[in-house]
C-alpha positions in Angstrom: 105.7 -28.6 -15.2 103.3 -29.5 -12.6 104.0 -30.7 -9.1 102.2 -34.2 -10.1 98.7 -33.0 -8.4 95.9 -33.6 -11.2 94.9 -30.5 -13.1 91.2 -30.0 -13.4 89.5 -29.2 -16.2 87.7 -26.4 -16.3 84.0 -27.8 -16.4 85.2 -29.9 -13.4 86.3 -26.5 -11.7 82.7 -25.1 -12.0 80.9 -28.4 -11.2 83.1 -28.6 -8.0 82.1 -24.9 -7.2 78.5 -25.6 -7.9 78.4 -29.1 -6.4 79.7 -27.1 -3.3 76.8 -24.3 -3.3 74.7 -27.3 -3.1 76.1 -29.5 -0.5 76.3 -26.3 1.9 72.4 -25.5 1.3 73.1 -22.2 -0.7 71.1 -23.5 -3.4 68.3 -25.6 -1.9 66.3 -28.5 -3.5 64.0 -26.7 -5.9 66.6 -23.9 -6.7 66.5 -22.8 -10.3 70.0 -22.3 -11.7 71.3 -19.2 -13.3 71.5 -19.5 -17.5 74.7 -20.9 -18.9 75.2 -17.5 -20.1 75.1 -16.0 -16.3 77.2 -19.0 -14.9 79.6 -18.4 -17.9 80.0 -14.8 -17.1 80.5 -15.8 -13.2 83.3 -18.2 -13.8 85.1 -16.7 -16.8 84.2 -19.8 -19.2 82.2 -20.6 -22.0 78.7 -21.9 -22.3 80.1 -25.4 -23.5 81.9 -25.5 -20.3 79.2 -24.9 -18.2 76.9 -27.3 -20.1 79.6 -29.9 -19.2 79.5 -29.0 -15.4 75.7 -29.2 -15.6 75.6 -32.6 -17.5 78.4 -34.1 -14.9 76.0 -32.9 -11.8 73.0 -34.1 -13.4 74.8 -37.6 -14.0 75.6 -37.4 -10.2 71.8 -36.9 -9.5 72.4 -33.4 -8.0 70.7 -31.5 -10.7 67.7 -32.2 -13.0 66.7 -30.7 -16.2 63.1 -29.6 -17.1 62.4 -29.2 -20.7 61.5 -25.6 -21.6 61.8 -24.5 -18.1 65.6 -24.9 -16.9 67.9 -26.8 -14.6 67.1 -26.9 -10.8 68.7 -28.5 -7.5 67.2 -32.0 -7.5 65.3 -33.5 -4.3 66.4 -36.3 -2.9 64.5 -39.4 -5.1 63.0 -42.4 -2.9 64.5 -45.5 -5.1 61.1 -47.5 -6.0 60.9 -51.1 -6.3 59.1 -52.5 -9.2 58.2 -56.1 -9.0 57.3 -57.7 -12.7 54.9 -60.5 -12.0 53.9 -63.1 -14.4 50.4 -62.8 -13.4 48.8 -59.3 -13.3 45.5 -58.1 -12.7 44.1 -58.8 -16.4 46.3 -62.0 -16.7 49.3 -60.7 -18.2 52.6 -59.2 -16.9 52.3 -56.2 -14.4 54.5 -53.8 -12.8 53.5 -54.2 -9.3 54.7 -51.1 -7.2 54.0 -48.6 -10.0 51.6 -45.9 -8.1 51.4 -43.3 -10.5 49.4 -42.6 -13.5 50.3 -42.5 -17.1 49.9 -40.6 -20.1 49.5 -42.2 -23.8 49.2 -41.1 -27.2 48.7 -43.5 -30.2 49.2 -43.1 -33.8 47.2 -45.7 -36.3 48.4 -46.9 -39.6 52.1 -46.6 -38.6 54.7 -48.8 -40.6 56.7 -50.7 -38.0 60.7 -50.1 -38.0 62.5 -53.6 -39.0 63.4 -54.8 -35.7 59.7 -54.2 -34.3 58.5 -56.1 -37.7 60.7 -58.9 -37.0 59.2 -59.4 -33.5 55.9 -59.1 -34.6 56.4 -61.2 -37.7 55.4 -58.6 -40.1 56.3 -57.9 -43.9 57.3 -54.6 -45.1 54.7 -52.2 -45.2 52.1 -53.8 -42.8 50.7 -51.3 -40.3 50.3 -50.9 -37.0 49.0 -48.7 -34.1 51.9 -47.5 -32.0 51.4 -45.9 -28.4 54.0 -44.1 -26.8 53.5 -44.2 -22.7 54.9 -41.7 -20.3 54.6 -43.1 -16.7 54.1 -40.4 -14.1 55.2 -40.7 -10.3 52.9 -38.7 -7.6 53.3 -35.0 -8.7 53.7 -35.6 -12.3 57.4 -36.5 -12.5 58.1 -39.1 -15.7 59.8 -41.9 -14.2 59.3 -44.7 -17.0 58.7 -44.6 -20.7 56.9 -47.2 -23.1 56.3 -47.9 -26.9 53.8 -50.4 -27.7 53.2 -51.8 -31.4 49.9 -53.8 -32.1 49.7 -55.0 -35.9 46.3 -53.6 -37.1 45.6 -57.2 -39.0 45.1 -57.9 -35.3 42.9 -55.2 -33.9 41.6 -54.1 -37.4 38.6 -51.6 -36.9 37.6 -53.3 -33.8 36.4 -51.1 -30.5 39.9 -51.8 -29.1 42.1 -50.3 -32.2 43.5 -47.8 -29.4 44.8 -49.3 -26.3 43.7 -46.1 -24.2 40.6 -45.5 -26.0 37.1 -47.1 -26.4 35.6 -49.3 -23.6 38.4 -51.1 -22.7 40.9 -48.2 -22.3 43.7 -49.0 -20.2 42.7 -52.8 -19.5 45.7 -53.9 -20.7 46.5 -56.3 -23.7 45.1 -59.8 -22.4 41.9 -57.9 -21.4 41.8 -55.9 -24.9 42.5 -59.1 -27.0 39.9 -61.2 -25.0 37.3 -58.7 -25.8 37.8 -59.6 -29.7 38.0 -63.3 -29.3 42.0 -63.4 -28.9 43.4 -65.7 -26.1 47.0 -64.3 -25.0 48.6 -67.2 -23.6 52.1 -65.7 -22.6 54.4 -62.9 -22.8 58.0 -63.0 -23.3 60.5 -60.2 -21.9 63.9 -59.7 -22.7 66.1 -57.3 -20.3 69.0 -55.5 -21.3 70.9 -52.3 -20.2 70.7 -49.5 -22.3 71.7 -45.6 -22.0 69.1 -42.9 -22.5 69.4 -41.3 -25.9 68.7 -37.3 -25.9 64.8 -37.5 -26.6 64.4 -39.9 -23.7 66.4 -37.9 -21.3 64.8 -34.9 -21.8 61.5 -36.5 -21.3 62.9 -38.0 -18.0 64.5 -34.6 -16.6 67.9 -36.5 -16.6 71.4 -36.7 -18.5 71.7 -38.1 -22.3 73.4 -41.3 -21.8 72.2 -42.3 -18.1 71.9 -46.0 -17.3 68.4 -47.6 -17.7 66.9 -51.1 -17.8 65.4 -51.9 -21.1 62.7 -54.4 -21.3 61.6 -55.9 -24.8 58.4 -57.6 -24.2 56.3 -59.8 -26.9 52.8 -61.0 -26.1 51.7 -64.2 -28.0 48.4 -65.9 -28.2 47.6 -69.5 -28.3 48.7 -70.0 -32.0 51.9 -68.7 -31.0 51.0 -65.3 -33.0 52.7 -62.2 -31.7 50.0 -59.5 -30.9 51.8 -56.8 -29.5 55.2 -55.8 -28.5 56.7 -53.1 -26.5 60.2 -51.5 -25.6 60.3 -50.0 -22.0 63.1 -47.8 -20.8 63.3 -47.8 -17.0 66.2 -45.8 -15.4 67.8 -47.3 -12.8 68.2 -43.8 -10.8 64.2 -44.7 -10.1 63.5 -48.1 -9.9 65.0 -51.6 -8.5 63.3 -54.1 -11.1 62.7 -57.8 -9.9 60.8 -60.4 -11.1 58.1 -62.7 -9.6 57.8 -66.2 -10.8 55.2 -68.5 -9.7 56.1 -72.1 -9.4 53.7 -75.3 -9.1 54.3 -78.6 -7.3 57.2 -79.3 -10.0 59.0 -76.0 -9.8 58.7 -75.6 -14.0 55.6 -73.5 -14.2 56.9 -70.6 -16.9 60.1 -72.1 -17.7 59.7 -73.4 -21.0 62.3 -73.5 -23.6 60.5 -71.5 -26.0 60.0 -68.7 -23.7 63.7 -67.5 -24.9 63.0 -67.7 -28.2 61.3 -64.2 -29.9 59.8 -66.3 -32.8 61.2 -67.2 -36.5 60.5 -64.1 -38.7 58.5 -64.7 -41.6 59.9 -63.6 -44.9 60.1 -59.9 -45.4 
């Protein structure tokens, strides 16, 4: 029988000890932790117990994992403010407040998965260009992810086939589509909470299951045809996200009933 006091699980006991070392400065920011095996020997526990302890401290923001390198004491992170505007530099929605860089990798002739194909109104087997983005804060730390899909029936063999290649590399959807005679009229964004999966967490140096803002965006041309769609993941530990809505005299600019509809999927 116990005296009523809560009995800590082994991983909580290990986490408390590591938390104390970080709090007292024994392990300063940037310190690389010993291996799981070494910590297990020190505390007399198995590696799974150590793993759970480290994951808990990552969730608390005290540690960060670096793929292929190890686990480190995390420096205090400055919370960034992202203002997503209806009108960006190229005439499309833009995340103001992001002052870093990005890396991108495009693959052509990829069949879009079902939900993406529905958003783009594609039939089974129709091909897209998929571009995966990692947005990097100053210093090179990944802080946001995005995967964009563009139908090859739209960009074809044009010079804007690859978003980050050719003469309009990095110019954005609106400017690139305009270059091939397509006028993008609007973009619709659906915002929803998500939890990072293992791959996303590894790329962002945080724990699986970390809370993030998910944004599902689709660009439409003047014929209401979807020409691009993207899934963005923005960890709440890095960003406060806000939207700017510019109003005209009637106070209704940009607020149309159709803006809430992703479009009726064609037969697939």
